[in-house]
C-alpha positions in Angstrom: 39.8 -13.4 -21.1 36.4 -12.8 -19.5 35.0 -9.3 -19.8 33.7 -7.7 -16.6 29.9 -7.6 -16.5 28.5 -4.1 -16.7 27.1 -2.4 -13.6 23.4 -1.8 -14.0 21.1 1.1 -13.2 17.3 0.9 -13.4 14.9 3.5 -14.7 11.5 3.2 -13.3 8.2 4.8 -14.4 4.6 3.6 -13.9 3.9 1.5 -17.1 7.4 1.2 -18.7 6.1 2.1 -22.1 7.4 5.6 -22.5 9.2 7.5 -19.7 11.2 4.6 -18.3 12.5 3.3 -21.6 13.3 6.8 -22.9 15.2 7.5 -19.7 17.1 4.2 -20.1 17.8 5.0 -23.7 19.3 8.4 -23.0 21.4 6.9 -20.2 22.7 4.1 -22.5 23.5 6.7 -25.2 25.6 8.6 -22.7 27.3 5.5 -21.2 28.2 4.3 -24.7 29.5 7.7 -25.7 31.7 8.0 -22.6 32.7 4.3 -22.8 31.5 3.6 -19.3 31.0 0.0 -18.1 27.3 0.8 -17.2 24.0 -0.3 -18.7 20.5 1.1 -18.0 17.4 -1.0 -18.0 13.8 0.0 -17.3 10.8 -1.3 -15.5 7.4 -0.1 -14.4 5.5 -0.2 -11.1 2.3 -1.1 -12.7 3.7 -2.5 -16.0 2.1 -5.4 -17.9 4.9 -7.6 -19.0 5.6 -7.6 -22.7 3.9 -4.5 -24.0 5.4 -2.6 -26.9 6.9 0.8 -26.5 4.4 3.7 -27.0 4.1 4.9 -30.6 5.3 8.4 -29.5 8.6 6.9 -28.3 9.3 5.6 -31.8 9.3 9.2 -33.0 12.4 10.0 -31.0 14.9 9.7 -33.8 18.0 9.7 -31.7 16.9 6.5 -29.7 16.1 3.1 -31.1 13.6 1.6 -28.6 12.0 -0.7 -31.1 13.0 -3.8 -29.3 11.7 -2.7 -25.9 9.1 -4.7 -24.0 7.6 -3.5 -20.7 8.6 -5.3 -17.5 7.0 -5.2 -14.1 9.2 -4.2 -11.2 8.0 -7.1 -9.0 9.7 -9.6 -11.4 13.1 -8.0 -10.9 15.7 -8.3 -8.1 16.1 -4.6 -7.5 19.2 -5.2 -5.4 21.2 -6.0 -8.5 21.0 -2.3 -9.6 23.7 0.1 -8.6 21.2 3.1 -8.7 17.6 3.4 -9.5 16.4 6.6 -11.2 12.6 7.2 -11.3 10.1 9.7 -12.7 8.8 11.3 -9.5 8.7 11.2 -5.7 5.6 9.0 -5.7 7.4 6.3 -7.7 10.5 6.7 -5.4 8.4 6.1 -2.3 6.8 3.0 -3.9 10.2 1.7 -4.7 11.4 2.2 -1.1 8.3 0.5 0.2 9.1 -2.3 -2.3 12.5 -2.8 -0.6 14.9 -0.5 -2.5 17.4 1.4 -0.3 16.4 5.0 0.2 19.9 6.2 -0.7 19.9 4.2 -4.0 16.7 5.7 -5.4 16.8 9.1 -7.1 13.7 11.0 -8.4 14.4 13.1 -11.5 13.1 16.7 -12.0 12.2 17.1 -8.3 11.9 20.9 -8.5 9.0 20.5 -10.9 7.4 17.6 -9.1 8.8 14.9 -11.4 8.5 14.0 -15.0 4.8 14.1 -15.7 2.8 11.5 -17.6 2.3 12.8 -21.2 -1.3 13.1 -22.4 -1.1 14.3 -26.0 1.2 14.3 -29.0 2.9 17.6 -28.0 3.4 16.6 -24.3 5.2 13.4 -25.4 7.9 15.5 -27.2 8.2 17.9 -24.2 8.4 14.9 -21.8 11.2 13.3 -23.9 13.1 16.6 -23.9 12.7 16.9 -20.1 14.0 13.3 -19.6 17.0 14.0 -21.9 17.9 17.2 -20.0 17.6 15.4 -16.6 19.7 12.5 -17.7 22.4 14.8 -19.1 22.4 16.7 -15.8 23.0 13.4 -13.9 25.7 12.5 -16.4 27.4 15.9 -16.1 27.2 15.8 -12.3 28.7 12.3 -11.9 31.1 12.3 -14.9 33.1 15.5 -15.4 34.2 14.4 -18.9 30.6 14.3 -20.3 31.3 17.0 -22.8 30.1 15.9 -26.2 27.3 13.7 -24.9 24.8 16.5 -25.5 
C-alpha cells in the first residue's frame, strides 16, 4: 500500500542559514508530535545553495539541523507548498512578487515588524525563542489539540 505524500509548507528567510531552518525545525517538531501529515522545508530569498547552518543554530538543543543546507527560492516550485511562512513583511512582498499567492504567504511576528536578523550571540537565542513562540501560536491556532507540543 502506497502512503500518501505529506503536504508541504515552506519557511522563508533571507539566507536560509538560521531563521528559515529554525522555523522549519519547530514546525516539523510540532507536526511530528501531533502526527500530522505535514512537512516543513526552508529556503532563502538571497540564499547561496549548499551553505551549512549557522553555528548558533547548532546550539538549539531541541532541534537537529545538522544536515541542513541552504536553498535559493528561485530553484523551487513554490506552487507545491500548501502555505508559506516567512520572517517579515518585506520577505512576504518579495514572495508575492515572485509568484506566490498573496493568501498563501504569512509573515510571522507582524506586530513587532517580523523576526529580526540576529546580530550577536545573545540575539540568536532571542530570535530562536521568538520563532518557536510564533510557530507554536500558528500550531495552536490551526490545530486545537496542540497541547503538549510546547
